[in-house]
N, C-alpha and C positions, 0 to 999 in steps of 0.2 A: 504493499500499500504506499502512495508516494505521500510522504510529509512534509511537501512542501507549505509554507504558510502563503496561499495564495492572496495577490492583492485584491480586494474588493472597495473599488470604489463607490458601488451602490450602496454598500452598508456602512462606509462610513460617513457618519454624521455630516461632516465636512463638506464632501461632495455631493450632498442633498441638493446643493445650489444648482446642480446640473437639470433636476426637475424642479425645484423650487427653493430659492432663498431669497428672504426677504428679512431677515433676523435682524432684532433691534438690538444694539449694545448699549447697555446702559451706562451713566457715567460712573466713574470708578474712583473709590477714595484715594486721598493722597498718597496714603502710605503703600497702597497696592501698585499706585503709578510710578511710586521711585522704585519698588520694586522691579518694575519691567522697564529700568533704564533712564527714566526722566531725569533731566537734568536738575541734580539737587542743588547747584547755583543759584537756580531761580530763584526771584523775589518770591515771598508767600502770595502777595496778591497776582503776581503773574502766573504763579503757578497753578492757582485756583482758577482762573481765567482759563487757561489751557484745559484744567482737567475737567473743568465744567462744574460750576457752582448751582447752587438753587435759581431756578428760574433759566439757566441757560439754555436748556431743550436740546434738541436734535443735534445742533452744530455742535456745541461743545462738547457734546456726549461722543464726539467723533474727533477729538481734538488729540494732538500729539505733544512729544516734548518739545520745550523751547530750543528753539535751531541753536546748536552750539555756536557761538562767535556772533550773534544776531545783535545782544546788546552792546558789545564791545564795537561793533561796527556802527551802533547806533540807529540800527534798524527796529523799527515799531513793528511789534509782534500782535496782530489782533487775533487769529487763531491758528489752528494748527494748517491751515492751508493758505494764510495769508501773511505776510509781512512787506512792508513799505520803507526803502531807503531814504535819507533827506535828499538824495539826488533824484528821487522819483521815480527810482526804480521799483516796480511792485515785482515782489517774490512770489511767487503762486507754486504749490508744492502738489505733485501728482503723488497720490499714495498706491497705484495700482502698478502693477508688473507691465512692462511695454514689451510685446512681443510680434509687433507689426502690425496691431488691430488699431492704432492712432490714439490710444487712451491718453498719451503723455500730452497730446493736445486738445482732446476733447474735454478732459475734465477741467483745464486750467481755464478753457473756452467757457464753459458754463460760471466758472468762478468770476472770471474776468466780465461776463453779460451783466451779473448782477452786483457787480461791483461798480458797474458804468467805467471801467479801465480803459484807456488806450491800448489796443493790444501792442502797439509799438513798444510799450513801456515795461509790456511782460517781459520776465526773466523766469523760467521754470525750471526746479530743481525736483529730484527725486525725493521724495519722504523717506525717512526711517521705517525699518519693519518695527512697527510696535502695535500690533492688535488689539492690545489692552485699552489703546487709546483711538486708535485709528478704526478698529472693526476689521472688516472683510479686507485683506490685501491680496487679492488672488486675480487670476484672469481665466475665466473658464464658465462655460454655460450662456455665453453673452450675458453675463449678469452685472459685468463692473456697472454699466450705464445706469440700469434700473434702480441697484442698490445703493449708486452714489448720487444720483439725481438730486435728490432732496437735500441731502448734507450740504453738495456743492452749491445748490443754490441759496440756500441760507447761510452758508459760511460768507459769500460774496454778499449778499446783501446786509448782513449784520456790519461787518467792515464798513460797508458805504456808509450806515445809519449812524456809526461812531464818526467818522470823519463830517458827515453833514452836520451832527450835534456841535462838534469841536467850532467849525465853522459858524454855528450860529452863535455860540458863547463869545466868540473873537467879537463879531460884529454886532452883538447885542440885538438880533431879530429873530422873529420865530423860525423855527425849522422847516415849517410848511411853505415859507416863501422861498426855500433854496431847492435849487434843481443840480442836478450832476450829468456831465458827459465828458468822455476822453479823459479821466484823471483830473477833473476840475470839479470844485464845487462854485457854483454861480447863483448870485443876488441879483435879479433883473431889474430889481427897481432901483438900486444904489450904484450897479453896474460892477459890484466887487465881484471878485473872483480869486480863488486861491487853488495852488496843484496841490493834489495829495502828499507829493512828498513834504511840502511845508506845513502840513495838517496831522501829519502823521504821528508824531510823538506825543502832540497834545492829545488826540483824539484816542490813542491806544491806552493812555491813562484814566479814560473816562470808564464808568460803570459798563459791564456788557449788558445791553437789552436783553429782554426775553426773545428769543427769536420768533416764538409764535405771534408776536406784537408788529413785525415788521413785515410790511407786504412785498408780495413777490411780484416781479414782471409778469406781464401776460405775453402769451406767444405774438401778439402784434405788434408788440412794443419794441421785440428782440432787433438789435441790430448787428451782433456779433454772429450769434448762435444762428445756422441755416446757410451763412455764407461759405465761399471755398476760403480754406486756410491750409496753408502747406505745413506738412508734418515739422514739428520743430527741430528734429534730429535730422531732417533731409538734408542740408548743407554738409554735416559731418558725414553722413553715409556716402553722398555723393564724390565727396573729397577723400574717403577712405580714412577718416580720422578714428580712434580707438572708442569703441562704444560698447562693444559687445564683451560677452564672459570670454570668448577665445582670444581676447585682446589684451586681457588684464597681464600687468607685472607688477611684481613686490620685491624690493630689495632683497637679494639672497636668495632668490625664488629657484626650486628646482619643480623637474617636471615628471609627472605619473601616468603609467598607464593601468589599466587593470583588466586582466583576462579570465572570463567565466566561462563555465561550460558551455557548449553552442547548445546541449538539450537541458531545459529549464530543471532544477534540482540536481544537476551533479557535482559532485565534490572533488578537491584535489587529492588523488593518492599519491601523486610524485610528480615532482618536476626537476628540470635541470638548472637549478638554481646556482650551483658554484658555476658553471659554465656561463650562465647569465652575466654574474657578478665580474667576470673577467674581460667583459666587453668593453670598449672605449665608450668613456662618458657616462658609465653607469656606475652610481653610487649604491644600490643596494635591491634587493629581491626579495620577496618573501611572502609566504603564504597567509591568507587571511581565512580563518574558519566562517566568518559572517555570522549571522542571528537567524538564517534561514526564511527571511522576508524577503519576496521577491520586489518589494518596493523600497525596500532598504539596503542589506548588505547579504547578497550571496557569497557562497565561497568563491575564491579566485585567488589570483598572484599578482601583487604589485610590482611594479618595477619603477625605482626612482631613478631619474637621470639628470644630466647636467642640460640637457635640451630636449626638444618634444623628438627632434629627429634622431637623437638616439635612445630615447624610449622607446619610439617606434621601431627602431632597427631590431632593439634588442628583444622585442613584443614578438616579432617576424621569427626570431632565433628560438622561440621560448618552445620547450615540447613537453608537454604536461599529459599524464595519464590520469583520466578522468574515471572517477567510482561513479557508475551510472546507474546502479541498483534502485535507486529511487528517483530517478530522473523522468521527464516527460518522454512519453512514446509517441505522441501525436502524430497521426498521418492525415494528411487533407484527402488525399485519394480514398482513404478509409472512410472518413467523414461523409463524401459525397455518395460513396455506395451505401451506407449504412441509413443516410438520409433518404433515400429512395425507397430504400425497404419500410422505414418507419412512417412515410408519407402515405402508404397506404394502408396504415393502421388508425384506429382511433387515437386522439392524442391522450397521453398520460396525464394529464391535468386540464382542468377547464379554467380560464383565466374570467370569460366572460359568456354570457346567457340572456340574451332577451328575445322576447318575441316568440314565433315559431316558426324556426327556421325551416323543417321540413314541409311543412306544409306549404310555405313560400316557394321550395324547390319544385315539390308536386305542381303547384298550379302557374309557374313560370316556366320560361327558356332559360336553362342551367346552362354553366361553363366551368369546365375544371382546368386549372395549369399549376404547373411547379417551377418555382423559381428558386434559384440558388445564387449567392452573392459571396465572395472570397474575404478572407483576412486581408487587412491593408496596414502598412507601415506609415508612421507619421512622414516620416523621412524629412526631418525640417533642414535647412539649409546648412547651418550651424550646428554639428555634432555635439552630443552632450559635452559637458565641460563644467568645473566649475576650481575656483581657488580657495584656499583655506590657511589660516595662521593658528597655532596653539599656542596660547599664552601662558600655559601653565594652569592657570585655574580658571581660564575662559578660552572660547574660539570664535574666530572671526571670519567669515565667510563674503566672496564676491560671486553672486549665484546670478546666472540666466533663468530663473525659475518664475513657472505661472504661479506658484503657490508658495512663496517663501514664508507667510505666516504659518503656514500648516506646517514647516519644515521644524520649528521652533522645538516643539516638544520631541520630534524625533533625533534630533541634533544633540539636544541637552540628555537625552538619556544613552545614547553611542559616546559621548563624549563623557559622560559621568559627572556633569556640572548641573547646576540651577539653569533653569530657562534663562533668568535674568544675565545670566553670562556666555549667551549667544548671541553674537551681533552678526546681522546680515546686511550686505550692501547691495541694494538692487541696481542690477545693471541690466542694459538692453538684451533680449534674447532675439538670435537669428531664428525666427519660426519658432511657434510652439505647437499650435493645432490639437492639444491637448496632451502633448508627450510631455510636457514639462509641468504637467499637474502632479507628476511623481516627481518624488525628490532622492531617487536612488542614489544619482551621480553624486548630490550633496553628502548621503550618507558615506559612502564610500572614500571620499574625501576627507570627512571628517575622521575615520578611522585611521587612513593614513597620516594625516596630519599629527594627529596625537602622538603617532610613531617617532616621525620624521622630527617634528620640532622646528622646522624653518617654514615659511611661506612655501606652499606646493600647488600647483595647478594640474589637478588630473584633467585629461583629454582623451576622450573617446575617438577612436577611429570611425570611418563611415562603415566599415563591416560591422563594428561593436553596436552601432545605432541601428543596424538593420537585424543583427543577431537578438538583440535584446531591447526589443520595443515594446510598450503595452498596448499590443495591436487593436485595430479594429475588428471585432469577431465576425467570422463568416456566419452566415444563417442562412435556412431554407425556410420555403412556405409552399404548403399543399393548399392552394386556393379553391374556392368554390363560390360561385355568384349566381345570383337569378334576376331575370328583367320580369315584369309583369307583361300583359299582353298589350299594354299603352305604350312599353319600351322604357319603363320607370324602374330603376333600382329597387329590387323589392327583398334581396335577401343578400346576406356575407356571412361567409366562413373562412377563417384562416387557421390553419394547423401549422403553429409555429415551431421549428425545430432548431434548436440554439444549443450552446454548449453550457456546461457548468463542471466545476472541479469536485463539487460535494455531493452532485446529485439532489440538492435542496435548493439552491437558488442559480439564477443564472450568473455567469461570469461577469465582471463587469462591463457594463455597456452592452450587456448581450439580451436584456431586456426589451419588451416592447410595451408603447402605451396602449391600452386597450380602448381608450376613448379617441384614438385618432381619426379625423374624418376618412370615410363616412361611417364609423362604427358609432360616432357621435352623434349622428343626426336619423340614421336609421334603427327601425323597429325591431328587425329581426336580424339578429347579429349572434354569432357563435367563433369565439375565439379559444383555442387550445393550445396546448404546449407539452414538448416532449424533448428531454435532454441527451445531448451527445458529452459523453464523459471528456474533459480535456482540462490539461494543466498548462496549455500554453497562456502565458500572461495578457491580458486585455485591458483596456481600459478607456476611457472619451477619445474620441476622434470627433475632428471636425463635424458639430450638429451630430453628437452622439445618439446612437440609435435610430433617428430620423434618415442620417445619410443613406441608409441603404433601404429601410423599410419604406420610405416615401417610394422609391423606383417601384417597390412589387406593388404598393396599393393603388398609385397613381397610374401604373401602367395595367392592371387588372381592371380599374375602372373603366381604360381604356378599350379595353378587351371586351368588357361589356356593352359599353355604348356602340362600338363597331357591330358588334353580334345584333344589337338591336336596330342597327340600322340609324342611328341618330348622329345628330352633331354633337361633338362633344363639348363643345361651350356649352350648348344648350343644356345637356345631360348634366353636366357638373353642377351649372347654377342650380336646376331643377333637384337635385339630391341636396343642395345646400339649404334649401328652405327660405323662410320667411327670415327676414333680419332680426337678429336675438343674442343675447350672451348665453351660450349653452352652460355657463357657470354662474347665474346671476351674482352681481356685485364684485365679479373675479375679473378684472380686468386684464389678468394674465390666460385669460381662456379664449379660446377661438370664438370670435363674433361673426356670424355668417354673413352679416350685413357688410364689415369689412372685408370678410374673403371674398363675397361677390364682386366688391367694387373694384379689388386689384384683379380679378380674374377677367372682368369686363376691361379694365384700362389697359391690361397687356395684352388681350385679344384686340383692341382698337390700333393701338399702337403700331400692333406687328402686321395689321391687315388681314384679319382672320377672315377666312372665307373667299379671300380673293384667287383667281385662276393661278394656277403654278405650273410650269412644265412638267412633261413627264420625267420621273425618277427625282423630283423634288417636292417637298411637302413640308408644312409646318404642323408643330406638334406642340400641344398643349399641356401643362400641368399645373397643380396648385400644392402648397401644403403649408401647413400652421406648425411652426416650431421656436421654442425659446422665444417665444411671445410676439412672434414676427408674422405676418400675414403675407405671404409670396406667392404671385403667379408668375411663370415664365413662358415663353413661345419662342421655340427653337425653328429657324428655317435651316432646313437639310435637302442635301442632294446624296445620291447612292447612284456610282456608275455600275458598270456591268460587270466590273471587277469586284465589287463589293467594297468599293473604297468609299468611305463617307467624307464629308465635308460639311461640318457647320457653319453655314455662312453668317449667321446672326443670331443672337439672343434678346430678345426683348423681355425688361424685367418690370414687374411693378409691384412696389410692396408698401405695407403701411407699419410703419415703427413707432408711430408718435410723431413728434417733433425731430427734424433732423438735426444734431449737433453741429456737425462739419460736413456741408455738401460734398467737397473734395474728397474727405476721410469715405464717406458714404458710398460714393459712386465706386471709388478705389476698393471697399469692401465688397461690393457687388460684382465688380470684375474679375476680383479674386477668386470668390467663390464659384462663379461660372467655369472660369478657366479649372481650378482645383477640380469640380466635379466633372468636367468633360475630360481631362487627364486622367482622373481616377476610374471612370466608366469605359474609357477606351483601351486601357492596357495594363493596368496594374494591378497586382495581386501579390499575395503572400501566400505560400504553399510550405508544407513542412512534413518531412518523412522522418521517422523516428526522433521526432520531437526537437529537429533540427531545421530552423529555417533554410530554404534553398536559394531565395533571393540576398545577396551581399553587398549589391552596390547598384548604381543607376543604369548599368548596363544591362541587367537583369530586372530592373524596375524603371520601364522606359517613361519618363514625366514627358508631358506634352510638348513639343517645340513651338517656338514663336510662329512660324509659318505656319502652323495649325490653330492658330488661336483664333477664335471668332470674334467679330465686332459686335458688343455689348452696349445696349442702349438700356440705362436705368431709368425708371420714373417712380416718384414717391409721391404718396398721398398723406400730407401733413396734417394729421388731424391732433386734436386737443388731447389726448390720452397720454398717459405718462411716456415718457420714450423707452424702447427697449432696446437691446443690443443687436448687434448687424453682423459680426462675425460668422454667425453659424446659419441664420433661416433663408438667406438667399442660395445655399448648396444645394438644398434636396431636392427642389422641384428639377433641377437641370437634368438628370438622366432620365426620368421617366419622359420630359418632354421631348428630349433627343429621339428616345426610344419610339415613342407613339409618331413622331414624324416619319421613321424609318420604316414602321410599318405601313402608315399613310403612303408612302412613295413606293414600296417595294411588296408588301403583303407579307412580310417577314417578322414574325415577332421574337423579341428578343424576350427570354426567359433565363438566362445565364450572363452574369458579369465576369469579366470584363468583356467588350464586344469581339475582342481577337479570339475568344472561346468558341464564336461562332463562326470566325474565319472573316469577319470585317478588320478592315485598316484604314488608315487614315494618310 
């Protein structure tokens, strides 16, 4: 029996944010904040302001430590997010990890909008990792914007109110007569004006108002939000300046690699350590037993060297004999074979049953289909890495993590120190897509750093990244559906075949939502589940669960509408029903009115129904995920040699007010290209527990010449904003596959497309 401790994001309370995370972080007492590393040198008045006193409300409940050096520089500190220098520079803190999703730009934009700051005055700094006072400091599940929206609005508005109050006291006028714009307080009657930098010290000394008494801007009054703002790191990125984890350098630093068994769960039996230690540049090589947790430290061999090159060269010469008695024996070909056998049987468990499915099948036209999709790698451009320094009684990290706050407890336990002795510096990550929600590379370097005693940078190779990912799980669906005599959707059945390590719960991100449309709007629904035994680590991959299940659902819906001879646009809108919230008073739930609006908009902008040449067609799909309503229309042609060309993808989305239009468009374009790349040729297969893809030569990412034109449209509603990193991806694959069927009559039921002999 395999004794590996499997990673489980689904059961981890922290990662429930992938489904729903709107947690409230209460103000913390002063002593607790000091224990978490808040600057003990701050004055008590300033300290209490930052920690959140009585009546401080939401904003200051999300406050952080007094920035070190702020008082010495004469900077006025208003709260965790805002401080203003005498020069007029407005320093705004971004609390969340930046992994390419643009949060380092959009969070400060929210602050600046409600502060009425001139964007030209803004300087952005990365906040310290301190969840005791910042709350959630992670990037996953498209939750950064919805969980940070209110706090950032109020932080900016409260700072603005304090500046206005300071000006009113100076000028002896009512606050109601003052206005603000572009980092300036103005009094129209007298013509007086004062820059924020001139008012900041006096303003910061005033009592902090109750944020609930401070009015917030309406969307119609936004001047910065919704405009196009270039990413704040863009100049450094295009000029090659050091920003990422892989760029980190510390005085006296050494370089490390870590080699683990190719099959998850294997242990080191023996290794040629003496030979490795003699190689040029190698300082040490040793075995780490690990703690048996895939998400922390699995057994392996660490090599310490004077350079990355020397470490990599020694890694290639490393010869390890692995004890695989408890290792994974997973086989993808075995999974596919077993799934087809299981599909012919009844599900092992029922997840949802409503109405009378069998009666609807008997009275309608039925259709059955078997769908399958593979495991996937995250494959971020920057392989996993982390730099750490052991100080004797504390440990310091420079980490490109998506969830550095979650790492605090893990790292403290591994280093044998109190959590207050763990310091994490956030650095930009070269892509994450869910991979960096796990902090295994941080845990590994923590163990190495404690042994080495000097700054050490652990650098994974590309091959390490492919071999030791937390993969998007593969899965299978035996579908059956019915349409009635009028061609309306009448019944829906899904036998979901997925992977589980313990036979009790699905592996991380290997579960499905039972209320995904159309199951949420249809009366006759049956969803069952059967497990395949698997030890291959899995985890969140861009748009967890829905990235694959949307393809199955929306493709099978198209099968049913085609079988009924219906226009798919009409069929979808009819199945959506009357405009309503499916969960009343839950703005994070599907709203059929918002869904219908984006479906209609995408169809209109793409020219749905227009004549198309032979071998070319439009495909439509909709999906609701991560609180975002998105519809996409793909314009696709297929030639006689089954070569697929995706000419254009028209996207319509409703995510509430758009924060940064430039960032939003970029996210949509990236989601479409990522989704297209994935469906065309990407898969991870494993045999005897070993992943067979080792680099991009066997994992063919989409090339620029094959990228389609992407046109993004947004319905800017007054609902609270949602995230955008995930929800634009799921509709892409079904939109393309539906277009392929319309153009050729060939139905795609197995991904990637190369499995069915299509090429690009």
